[in-house]
Backbone as CSV, one residue per row, in Angstrom:
resi,resn,N_x,N_y,N_z,CA_x,CA_y,CA_z,C_x,C_y,C_z
1,MET,-28.509,122.309,138.644,-28.758,121.221,139.586,-28.991,119.902,138.868
2,THR,-29.653,119.921,137.740,-29.957,118.673,137.056,-28.715,117.992,136.517
3,ASN,-27.586,118.714,136.406,-26.363,118.107,135.916,-25.558,117.419,137.014
4,LEU,-25.966,117.582,138.276,-25.251,116.968,139.378,-25.619,115.498,139.489
5,PRO,-24.705,114.666,140.006,-25.053,113.264,140.244,-26.264,113.150,141.145
6,GLU,-27.051,112.101,140.950,-28.298,111.946,141.696,-28.055,111.963,143.199
7,VAL,-26.955,111.339,143.647,-26.710,111.262,145.078,-26.521,112.640,145.687
8,VAL,-26.038,113.615,144.920,-25.792,114.950,145.457,-27.094,115.662,145.792
9,TRP,-28.058,115.637,144.859,-29.272,116.410,145.119,-30.254,115.692,146.016
10,ARG,-30.027,114.417,146.308,-30.916,113.726,147.224,-30.639,114.078,148.674
11,PHE,-29.391,114.361,149.019,-29.035,114.486,150.414,-29.011,115.947,150.852
12,THR,-30.114,116.378,151.481,-30.274,117.736,151.966,-30.893,117.666,153.356
13,VAL,-30.394,118.435,154.294,-30.930,118.386,155.657,-32.386,118.798,155.657
14,THR,-33.251,117.990,156.304,-34.675,118.286,156.332,-35.253,118.282,157.733
15,LEU,-34.471,117.859,158.752,-35.040,117.831,160.087,-33.917,117.923,161.108
16,PRO,-34.215,118.440,162.319,-33.180,118.524,163.355,-32.792,117.131,163.830
17,LEU,-31.521,116.964,164.170,-31.017,115.678,164.617,-30.687,115.723,166.100
18,PRO,-30.692,114.554,166.775,-30.306,114.517,168.183,-28.842,114.897,168.365
19,ALA,-28.454,115.055,169.611,-27.053,115.368,169.910,-26.152,114.295,169.330
20,SER,-25.009,114.691,168.798,-24.156,113.764,168.083,-23.425,112.817,169.016
21,THR,-23.233,111.586,168.534,-22.345,110.605,169.134,-21.616,109.982,167.980
22,SER,-20.659,109.117,168.265,-19.927,108.472,167.179,-20.857,107.660,166.300
23,LEU,-21.904,107.074,166.896,-22.818,106.248,166.105,-23.790,107.092,165.298
24,ILE,-24.225,108.227,165.868,-25.210,109.028,165.142,-24.619,109.571,163.854
25,TRP,-23.311,109.871,163.852,-22.707,110.387,162.634,-22.611,109.331,161.553
26,MET,-22.607,108.052,161.938,-22.637,106.991,160.935,-23.967,106.993,160.185
27,ALA,-25.042,107.361,160.884,-26.368,107.374,160.274,-26.715,108.707,159.641
28,LEU,-25.872,109.727,159.836,-26.197,111.083,159.411,-26.532,111.207,157.932
29,PRO,-25.749,110.661,156.987,-26.104,110.851,155.572,-27.491,110.339,155.233
30,LEU,-27.905,109.196,155.801,-29.235,108.672,155.522,-30.304,109.490,156.225
31,ALA,-29.996,110.017,157.387,-30.975,110.844,158.089,-31.215,112.158,157.372
32,MET,-30.326,112.532,156.465,-30.446,113.798,155.742,-31.154,113.625,154.397
33,LEU,-31.692,112.427,154.164,-32.334,112.159,152.886,-33.562,113.028,152.685
34,ASN,-33.633,113.723,151.564,-34.771,114.575,151.264,-35.792,113.790,150.445
35,ASN,-37.012,114.275,150.365,-38.031,113.642,149.539,-37.790,113.960,148.070
36,THR,-37.668,112.939,147.265,-37.552,113.055,145.824,-38.689,112.245,145.222
37,PRO,-38.980,112.379,143.924,-40.083,111.611,143.349,-39.982,110.120,143.610
38,LEU,-38.782,109.525,143.435,-38.644,108.091,143.654,-38.892,107.736,145.106
39,VAL,-38.296,108.492,146.018,-38.463,108.224,147.444,-39.915,108.393,147.848
40,THR,-40.569,109.437,147.347,-41.962,109.690,147.695,-42.855,108.529,147.277
41,VAL,-42.623,107.978,146.105,-43.411,106.839,145.629,-43.188,105.632,146.525
42,LYS,-41.919,105.347,146.862,-41.618,104.196,147.697,-42.238,104.350,149.086
43,VAL,-42.166,105.546,149.655,-42.760,105.798,150.955,-44.262,105.587,150.896
44,SER,-44.892,106.069,149.837,-46.334,105.915,149.693,-46.726,104.445,149.632
45,VAL,-45.951,103.654,148.909,-46.244,102.222,148.800,-46.122,101.547,150.157
46,CYS,-45.087,101.899,150.909,-44.827,101.248,152.191,-45.743,101.722,153.308
47,VAL,-46.185,102.981,153.258,-46.896,103.559,154.391,-48.307,104.007,154.033
48,ASP,-48.429,104.948,153.100,-49.727,105.578,152.852,-50.780,104.605,152.356
49,SER,-50.361,103.564,151.657,-51.333,102.652,151.067,-52.126,101.882,152.109
50,PHE,-51.590,101.725,153.328,-52.359,100.995,154.332,-52.735,101.855,155.524
51,ALA,-51.918,102.874,155.848,-52.189,103.649,157.053,-52.938,104.936,156.761
52,GLY,-52.800,105.458,155.541,-53.391,106.740,155.232,-52.488,107.853,155.712
53,PRO,-52.555,109.016,155.113,-51.642,110.108,155.454,-51.715,110.543,156.904
54,ALA,-52.874,110.382,157.540,-53.035,110.895,158.902,-52.671,109.883,159.976
55,ALA,-52.476,108.611,159.609,-52.203,107.565,160.591,-50.722,107.207,160.550
56,MET,-49.992,107.601,161.578,-48.559,107.329,161.616,-48.329,105.974,162.273
57,PRO,-47.698,105.044,161.574,-47.507,103.705,162.132,-46.375,103.661,163.154
58,VAL,-46.346,102.581,163.891,-45.207,102.253,164.745,-44.250,101.416,163.913
59,ALA,-42.993,101.808,163.847,-41.997,101.044,163.103,-41.493,99.889,163.968
60,ILE,-41.461,98.702,163.382,-40.972,97.516,164.069,-39.712,97.053,163.344
61,LEU,-38.598,96.996,164.064,-37.297,96.694,163.462,-36.720,95.460,164.159
62,PRO,-37.108,94.256,163.725,-36.780,93.046,164.483,-35.412,92.438,164.183
63,GLY,-34.718,92.917,163.172,-33.483,92.274,162.755,-32.281,92.683,163.594
64,ALA,-31.282,91.836,163.596,-29.974,92.121,164.197,-29.000,91.092,163.651
65,LYS,-27.761,91.473,163.510,-26.770,90.582,162.897,-26.517,89.343,163.740
66,HIS,-26.406,89.535,165.052,-26.027,88.432,165.929,-27.232,87.868,166.669
67,PHE,-27.235,86.553,166.866,-28.351,85.867,167.503,-28.687,86.457,168.869
68,THR,-27.656,86.735,169.675,-27.923,87.172,171.043,-28.411,88.609,171.146
69,LYS,-28.553,89.279,170.005,-29.183,90.597,169.977,-30.643,90.514,169.523
70,ARG,-31.097,89.321,169.168,-32.440,89.170,168.596,-33.440,88.713,169.644
71,TRP,-34.513,89.465,169.773,-35.648,89.044,170.587,-36.281,87.844,169.899
72,PRO,-36.697,86.807,170.632,-37.256,85.614,169.999,-38.479,85.918,169.127
73,GLU,-38.635,85.150,168.058,-39.725,85.398,167.114,-41.091,85.350,167.792
74,GLU,-41.280,84.404,168.723,-42.593,84.306,169.363,-42.942,85.561,170.147
75,ARG,-41.921,86.256,170.677,-42.186,87.511,171.381,-42.621,88.598,170.397
76,TRP,-41.990,88.641,169.229,-42.403,89.614,168.213,-43.844,89.359,167.781
77,VAL,-44.215,88.086,167.646,-45.601,87.756,167.265,-46.562,88.231,168.349
78,GLU,-46.204,87.984,169.613,-47.055,88.443,170.721,-47.189,89.955,170.718
79,LEU,-46.080,90.655,170.473,-46.136,92.116,170.422,-46.990,92.585,169.255
80,HIS,-46.856,91.939,168.107,-47.671,92.282,166.942,-49.155,92.209,167.302
81,ASP,-49.566,91.115,167.927,-50.978,90.948,168.278,-51.429,92.008,169.278
82,ARG,-50.576,92.335,170.235,-50.957,93.334,171.229,-51.108,94.709,170.599
83,LEU,-50.164,95.086,169.756,-50.207,96.426,169.166,-51.341,96.569,168.156
84,THR,-51.595,95.546,167.363,-52.698,95.639,166.402,-54.046,95.664,167.123
85,SER,-54.137,94.915,168.218,-55.376,94.943,169.002,-55.620,96.324,169.600
86,ALA,-54.536,97.034,169.882,-54.651,98.393,170.432,-54.878,99.436,169.346
87,GLY,-54.914,99.017,168.094,-55.211,99.935,167.004,-54.018,100.605,166.359
88,HIS,-52.811,100.136,166.643,-51.619,100.741,166.054,-51.334,100.164,164.663
89,PRO,-51.272,100.987,163.614,-50.735,100.491,162.339,-49.256,100.174,162.538
90,LEU,-48.781,99.128,161.867,-47.406,98.680,162.077,-46.641,98.649,160.765
91,LEU,-45.443,99.186,160.798,-44.553,99.180,159.641,-43.274,98.438,160.014
92,TYR,-43.103,97.242,159.460,-41.904,96.448,159.708,-40.841,96.818,158.683
93,ALA,-39.587,96.869,159.128,-38.485,97.180,158.231,-37.295,96.291,158.583
94,SER,-36.701,95.700,157.557,-35.558,94.816,157.776,-34.959,94.438,156.441
95,LEU,-33.864,93.713,156.487,-33.360,93.056,155.291,-34.327,91.957,154.883
96,GLU,-34.336,91.603,153.611,-35.188,90.508,153.146,-34.782,89.199,153.820
97,SER,-33.485,89.005,154.035,-33.015,87.785,154.698,-33.520,87.707,156.138
98,GLU,-33.669,88.850,156.786,-34.179,88.860,158.158,-35.665,88.535,158.183
99,ARG,-36.413,89.025,157.193,-37.827,88.650,157.112,-37.970,87.153,156.868
100,ALA,-37.125,86.591,155.989,-37.191,85.158,155.699,-36.868,84.318,156.927
101,ALA,-36.068,84.858,157.835,-35.700,84.131,159.052,-36.790,84.190,160.115
102,LEU,-37.859,84.957,159.867,-38.968,85.106,160.812,-40.281,84.732,160.123
103,PRO,-40.438,83.475,159.688,-41.597,83.104,158.862,-42.942,83.241,159.570
104,LYS,-43.003,82.941,160.856,-44.275,83.062,161.578,-44.688,84.525,161.693
105,LEU,-43.725,85.366,161.997,-44.023,86.799,162.096,-44.396,87.361,160.739
106,ALA,-43.666,86.970,159.698,-43.965,87.461,158.356,-45.368,87.055,157.925
107,ALA,-45.767,85.845,158.257,-47.116,85.385,157.915,-48.167,86.185,158.671
108,ARG,-47.901,86.502,159.939,-48.851,87.280,160.729,-48.990,88.694,160.152
109,VAL,-47.871,89.277,159.744,-47.909,90.612,159.142,-48.713,90.590,157.849
110,ALA,-48.462,89.575,157.009,-49.159,89.467,155.725,-50.665,89.320,155.911
111,ALA,-51.072,88.747,157.035,-52.499,88.532,157.291,-53.158,89.711,158.003
112,THR,-52.402,90.750,158.292,-52.930,91.906,159.034,-53.098,93.091,158.095
113,PRO,-54.318,93.556,157.870,-54.537,94.671,156.933,-53.820,95.961,157.320
114,THR,-53.567,96.161,158.605,-52.949,97.411,159.052,-51.456,97.248,159.323
115,ALA,-50.836,96.289,158.661,-49.394,96.088,158.817,-48.758,95.870,157.453
116,ARG,-47.537,96.325,157.310,-46.749,96.126,156.099,-45.318,95.812,156.490
117,TRP,-44.632,95.078,155.605,-43.218,94.785,155.823,-42.434,95.366,154.660
118,CYS,-41.523,96.272,154.968,-40.752,96.976,153.961,-39.292,96.516,154.012
119,SER,-38.801,95.993,152.898,-37.405,95.556,152.805,-36.697,96.291,151.673
120,GLU,-36.962,97.561,151.563,-36.346,98.394,150.536,-34.883,98.699,150.892
121,PRO,-34.106,99.247,149.945,-32.733,99.666,150.266,-32.698,100.661,151.418
122,LEU,-31.547,100.774,152.042,-31.418,101.550,153.262,-31.838,103.002,153.099
123,ALA,-31.499,103.621,151.971,-31.874,105.018,151.768,-33.390,105.193,151.754
124,ILE,-34.103,104.231,151.176,-35.570,104.285,151.169,-36.106,104.081,152.583
125,LEU,-35.508,103.133,153.323,-35.961,102.906,154.691,-35.802,104.156,155.548
126,ALA,-34.750,104.935,155.302,-34.555,106.168,156.049,-35.725,107.113,155.848
127,ALA,-36.197,107.229,154.611,-37.339,108.094,154.321,-38.625,107.505,154.881
128,VAL,-38.777,106.192,154.785,-39.978,105.533,155.292,-40.094,105.724,156.805
129,LEU,-38.979,105.604,157.511,-39.019,105.725,158.967,-39.507,107.095,159.422
130,SER,-39.290,108.104,158.599,-39.743,109.445,158.979,-41.262,109.540,159.036
131,LYS,-41.973,108.560,158.497,-43.436,108.565,158.519,-43.999,107.866,159.749
132,ALA,-43.127,107.294,160.580,-43.584,106.598,161.780,-43.618,107.540,162.971
133,CYS,-44.330,107.141,164.018,-44.423,107.966,165.222,-43.508,107.462,166.326
134,ALA,-43.071,106.219,166.228,-42.186,105.616,167.219,-41.637,104.336,166.618
135,ALA,-40.654,103.738,167.281,-40.060,102.507,166.771,-39.756,101.553,167.918
136,VAL,-39.800,100.267,167.597,-39.327,99.215,168.500,-38.204,98.507,167.771
137,SER,-37.062,98.338,168.427,-35.919,97.797,167.711,-35.005,96.988,168.600
138,SER,-34.372,95.992,167.969,-33.220,95.351,168.581,-32.066,96.346,168.562
139,ASP,-30.977,95.995,169.228,-29.757,96.794,169.179,-29.122,96.568,167.807
140,SER,-29.408,97.469,166.875,-29.004,97.262,165.482,-28.745,98.594,164.793
141,GLY,-28.263,98.524,163.573,-28.055,99.734,162.794,-29.341,100.486,162.536
142,LEU,-30.449,99.768,162.292,-31.720,100.440,162.053,-32.218,101.166,163.301
143,MET,-31.855,100.667,164.479,-32.208,101.389,165.703,-31.589,102.785,165.689
144,HIS,-30.323,102.868,165.302,-29.645,104.160,165.262,-30.186,105.034,164.130
145,LEU,-30.560,104.419,163.026,-31.142,105.183,161.928,-32.485,105.774,162.344
146,ALA,-33.308,104.981,163.038,-34.594,105.498,163.522,-34.392,106.680,164.465
147,ALA,-33.414,106.565,165.360,-33.125,107.671,166.270,-32.634,108.890,165.503
148,ALA,-31.827,108.669,164.468,-31.338,109.783,163.654,-32.465,110.466,162.901
149,ARG,-33.516,109.734,162.588,-34.686,110.308,161.922,-35.611,111.014,162.909
150,GLY,-35.248,111.001,164.179,-36.024,111.721,165.179,-37.109,110.914,165.854
151,LEU,-37.132,109.593,165.652,-38.172,108.768,166.274,-37.806,108.429,167.714
152,PRO,-38.777,108.440,168.618,-38.546,107.850,169.936,-38.502,106.333,169.785
153,VAL,-37.515,105.701,170.380,-37.268,104.274,170.148,-37.387,103.495,171.447
154,VAL,-38.095,102.363,171.388,-38.019,101.349,172.435,-36.920,100.394,172.004
155,ALA,-35.800,100.409,172.710,-34.623,99.640,172.314,-34.461,98.428,173.216
156,LEU,-34.334,97.250,172.609,-34.215,95.991,173.345,-32.772,95.508,173.330
157,PHE,-32.197,95.341,174.511,-30.806,94.917,174.610,-30.719,93.512,175.194
158,GLY,-29.935,92.673,174.533,-29.707,91.307,174.991,-28.318,91.140,175.554
159,SER,-27.428,90.527,174.762,-26.090,90.232,175.276,-25.209,91.465,175.384
160,THR,-25.626,92.559,174.759,-24.917,93.825,174.917,-25.639,94.656,175.987
161,ALA,-25.253,95.900,176.141,-25.901,96.751,177.132,-25.730,98.207,176.727
162,PRO,-26.682,99.067,177.075,-26.577,100.483,176.688,-25.353,101.163,177.278
163,GLU,-24.853,100.658,178.414,-23.687,101.265,179.055,-22.427,101.151,178.200
164,LEU,-22.451,100.280,177.206,-21.303,100.141,176.311,-21.253,101.270,175.276
165,GLY,-22.259,102.125,175.279,-22.263,103.261,174.358,-23.124,103.075,173.140
166,PHE,-23.983,102.041,173.141,-24.777,101.736,171.955,-26.255,102.076,172.099
167,ALA,-26.628,102.814,173.123,-28.027,103.227,173.263,-28.389,104.200,172.150
168,PRO,-29.667,104.281,171.759,-30.059,105.266,170.741,-29.746,106.680,171.201
169,ALA,-29.189,107.482,170.314,-28.769,108.837,170.667,-29.969,109.777,170.763
170,GLY,-29.861,110.763,171.613,-30.923,111.746,171.753,-31.802,111.452,172.953
171,GLU,-32.892,112.206,173.048,-33.796,112.095,174.183,-35.115,111.447,173.772
172,GLY,-35.870,110.991,174.769,-37.205,110.474,174.526,-37.267,108.997,174.237
173,HIS,-36.153,108.266,174.361,-36.142,106.832,174.100,-36.405,106.049,175.385
174,MET,-36.774,104.793,175.237,-36.932,103.888,176.371,-36.101,102.641,176.087
175,VAL,-35.109,102.392,176.924,-34.234,101.233,176.776,-34.700,100.136,177.719
176,ILE,-34.906,98.947,177.168,-35.293,97.793,177.975,-34.107,96.835,178.019
177,CYS,-33.533,96.711,179.190,-32.363,95.858,179.408,-32.498,95.242,180.792
178,ARG,-32.452,93.945,180.891,-32.676,93.284,182.172,-31.467,93.388,183.116
179,HIS,-30.307,93.694,182.574,-29.084,93.789,183.385,-28.887,92.533,184.236
180,GLU,-28.928,91.400,183.547,-28.606,90.137,184.209,-27.163,90.185,184.726
181,ARG,-26.840,89.327,185.685,-25.498,89.313,186.253,-24.446,88.999,185.188
182,CYS,-24.844,88.266,184.170,-23.916,87.885,183.102,-23.940,88.865,181.928
183,GLN,-24.677,89.931,182.066,-24.899,90.887,180.973,-24.176,92.200,181.231
184,PRO,-23.438,92.750,180.271,-23.215,92.227,178.921,-22.140,91.140,178.907
185,CYS,-22.288,90.211,177.985,-21.298,89.149,177.856,-20.438,89.338,176.613
186,THR,-20.708,90.403,175.855,-19.978,90.647,174.624,-20.158,92.101,174.219
187,LEU,-19.263,92.574,173.386,-19.368,93.951,172.910,-20.327,94.065,171.736
188,HIS,-20.317,93.077,170.843,-21.096,93.187,169.605,-22.115,92.072,169.394
189,GLY,-22.136,91.043,170.186,-23.108,89.977,170.007,-22.449,88.631,169.781
190,ARG,-23.215,87.567,170.042,-22.747,86.195,169.876,-23.755,85.401,169.050
191,GLU,-23.327,84.214,168.648,-24.224,83.337,167.888,-25.023,82.403,168.784
192,LYS,-24.720,82.376,170.079,-25.541,81.649,171.041,-25.219,82.178,172.436
193,CYS,-26.136,81.947,173.362,-25.922,82.336,174.746,-24.867,81.418,175.354
194,PRO,-23.776,81.939,175.884,-22.726,81.073,176.424,-23.159,80.276,177.650
195,LEU,-24.226,80.719,178.333,-24.712,79.993,179.509,-25.945,79.148,179.205
196,GLY,-26.492,79.304,177.998,-27.597,78.454,177.568,-28.985,78.907,177.965
197,HIS,-29.134,79.911,178.831,-30.482,80.288,179.274,-31.058,81.483,178.510
198,PHE,-30.216,82.383,178.011,-30.625,83.536,177.200,-31.690,84.378,177.895
199,ARG,-31.590,84.452,179.230,-32.601,85.192,179.991,-32.652,86.671,179.618
200,CYS,-31.529,87.214,179.196,-31.503,88.649,178.883,-32.529,89.025,177.830
201,MET,-32.883,88.080,176.946,-33.878,88.349,175.902,-35.201,87.629,176.133
202,VAL,-35.151,86.344,176.466,-36.405,85.584,176.537,-37.313,86.077,177.662
203,GLU,-36.754,86.732,178.685,-37.585,87.195,179.787,-38.041,88.644,179.638
204,ILE,-37.734,89.260,178.507,-38.381,90.526,178.144,-39.733,90.177,177.542
205,THR,-40.808,90.672,178.120,-42.143,90.267,177.697,-42.756,91.231,176.687
206,ALA,-43.686,90.710,175.895,-44.402,91.548,174.939,-45.241,92.602,175.657
207,GLU,-45.747,92.274,176.831,-46.530,93.239,177.594,-45.655,94.415,178.029
208,GLN,-44.440,94.110,178.454,-43.503,95.152,178.867,-43.153,96.067,177.703
209,VAL,-42.859,95.480,176.549,-42.506,96.278,175.374,-43.721,97.052,174.872
210,GLY,-44.872,96.410,174.857,-46.079,97.080,174.398,-46.435,98.277,175.254
211,ALA,-46.261,98.159,176.560,-46.532,99.286,177.450,-45.588,100.448,177.162
212,ALA,-44.332,100.129,176.850,-43.372,101.186,176.498,-43.784,101.872,175.202
213,VAL,-44.246,101.094,174.226,-44.712,101.670,172.960,-45.893,102.596,173.208
214,ASP,-46.843,102.157,174.019,-48.004,102.999,174.331,-47.573,104.342,174.917
215,THR,-46.577,104.305,175.789,-46.087,105.530,176.418,-45.469,106.477,175.392
216,LEU,-44.638,105.935,174.506,-43.984,106.777,173.512,-44.971,107.328,172.495
217,VAL,-45.925,106.511,172.061,-46.916,106.976,171.095,-47.782,108.067,171.712
218,ALA,-48.188,107.884,172.958,-49.006,108.906,173.631,-48.235,110.224,173.741
219,ALA,-46.951,110.150,174.064,-46.135,111.356,174.168,-45.968,112.025,172.812
220,ALA,-45.828,111.219,171.743,-45.644,111.769,170.404,-46.880,112.510,169.918
221,ARG,-48.042,112.164,170.449,-49.296,112.764,170.014,-49.675,114.005,170.806
222,LEU,-48.881,114.337,171.835,-49.193,115.529,172.637,-48.941,116.810,171.845
């Protein structure tokens, strides 16, 4: 075994996966990541150092490639305050460029002892997500990765819609989509709202998302 390339011995099935869809198979290799010494250390740095082994954080995945898939930063800040006030440890995961694009949220996370922001490579994020009890995500690749890792996901849809086939695969998720008359306006996202109001995202409230998180976390603890 030690003579095999590192990538070979890292990828071993370790948990049951949801029913397959075309998107879930894209995330399958990362969902099959096993614990190795390097991965274990990275997971410990991202999770155990602030939450402790017994406290499973809520994963927050705020990034998305296209503007119209992104919940506004002020809503993420409001959700952060609500969840931390409720006692939830929070684990943020994104690209470093996505964290840099959310300076107010990043500052709030840095000032919160029970929150961390992890921008490790994707394979590490796959292992880190397995330590969470639930996730909140934009319609993004990390949303599908979280679902592939077996997490119940609160999925936020803006200019796209779950009916297009992009909802998180499996059971136990909660999709929040306002289904505006103009929604969906695109298959993959836009760089601005074509009508200028962006109601599909701005009118999703932190209270609504927080209540969904509470429901999923309570179910995960049964």
